[in-house]
C-alpha positions, 0 to 999 in steps of 0.5 A: 249086628242089626240088619233090615229093609224098610222100603216095602213097609214105607210104600205100604205105609204111604198107601195105607195113609192115603186110603185112610185119608180119603175114607175119612173125608167121605165118611165125615162128610156123609156122617153130617148129612145123615145126622141132619137127615135123621133129625128131619125125618125123626128117624132114630135109626138114622141118628144111630147110624150117624153115630156109628159113622161118627165112630168110623170118622174118629177111628180113621182120624186116630189111625191117620194120626197114628201113621203121622206120628209113626213117620217121626224118626227114631231117637235116643228116647224111642229107638224104634220111633213112634211106630207102636202108636199104630198098635195103640190106635188099633187097641182104641179102635177095637175097644170102640167097636166093642163099645158100639156093639154093646150100645146097639144091644142097649138101644135094640132092647128099648126099641123092642119094648117101645118101637119108635115112629120112623119116617120110613121113606126118608129113612130108606133114601138116606140109608141107601145112600149111606150104604153106597158111601160105606161100600165105596169107602170099604172098597177104597180101603181094600184096594189101596190099604193093607186090611190083612196085615196092618192092624190099624187099617184093618180096625178102620176097615172093620168100623166101615164094614160094621157101618155098612152092615148097619146100612143094610139093616136100616134099608131092610128095616125101612122096607119091612116097615113100609110094606108090612108095618113090622116096627120090630125089624129095626131092632132085630137088624141092629142086634144082628149087626151088633154081634158081627161088630162085637166079634170084629172088635174083640179080634182086633183088640186081641191081636193088638194086645198080643203085639203089645205083649211082645208075642210071637208074630202069627205069621212066624213059625219059630221051629221053622226059623230055628231050622232055617238058621241052623241049616246055614253053613257054620251055625252049630245051634241057636239059643236065647231066641226072641221074635216080636212085632214092632208094628204091623208088617215089621217083625224083628228077631234077636238070638245067640248063634253058636258057630263052628270054631273060630271064624274070621270077621269075613266068615262071620259077615258071610254067615250073617248075610246068609241068615239075613237073606233067609229070614227076609223071605220068612217075613223078618226084616230086623235081625240082631245076632250075637255070635259065639264059638263052641268053646264059650257058649252062653247057653243051650236052650232056644228060649231062655228067660231065667230071671228069678223064678222064670221057667226055661222052655225048650223048643223041639 
């Protein structure tokens, strides 16, 4: 039997999409302005920051596309619909973050060796405006989007955060160049930002791959879940348990439940509703349970994957 509730997820889905759309428009518009400013002031730092903002724009565009595809209904070909595309987009964004960090390292190396001439006043003005723009978009994503649970929004948020730090670095470097003539300040700030971007990109990619590998959701404690279900009156034991994440904020679970004696259909329905109620408070909205009686149990281990030489693990 399949049970679940999607109303909360649908509301969050709409809010996330709206926040990303507003951020996409603002970032894309200022990216064009910053690129033009970079050419006019002959500032490689601004051009690089504009390139970073371009990656923000692309990541948000991909994220919006992911949400749009995720709205397509399930069919016989894809029974969960297209919601997993959000996770694929998160992988793309995470890998892009790593690529940006490596590129910043590469550029910083050359700038240390041969610092370029920069029109520091123009650089300061444009970088300061860019800082404000990034703060605004980051605030919009934090206020209206789910930057904690939704990997797609979090990846886009980290893109903007990385660019925000890049703007801080550009402003600081411009001030140091203006007042002290320290041309090496620009590549130094870039290296610091690159480290932060690299760590963020790695984390987003790791979390997204974990979901694609059907890993247990990080906010789910299997020991606690098993105990919760076995505490429901009528349940003797749980086995063949699987827990996974369909997409950010949508956890699913399937298992075999051994019941005490021969239960009527009405009693079985009561048990299923009780389990559904308990698991919903544990963050699991999609539950599939196969009921068995004590006379003909399918197995007696919690996790069972005995295909060929695959080992069997017990949960205690």
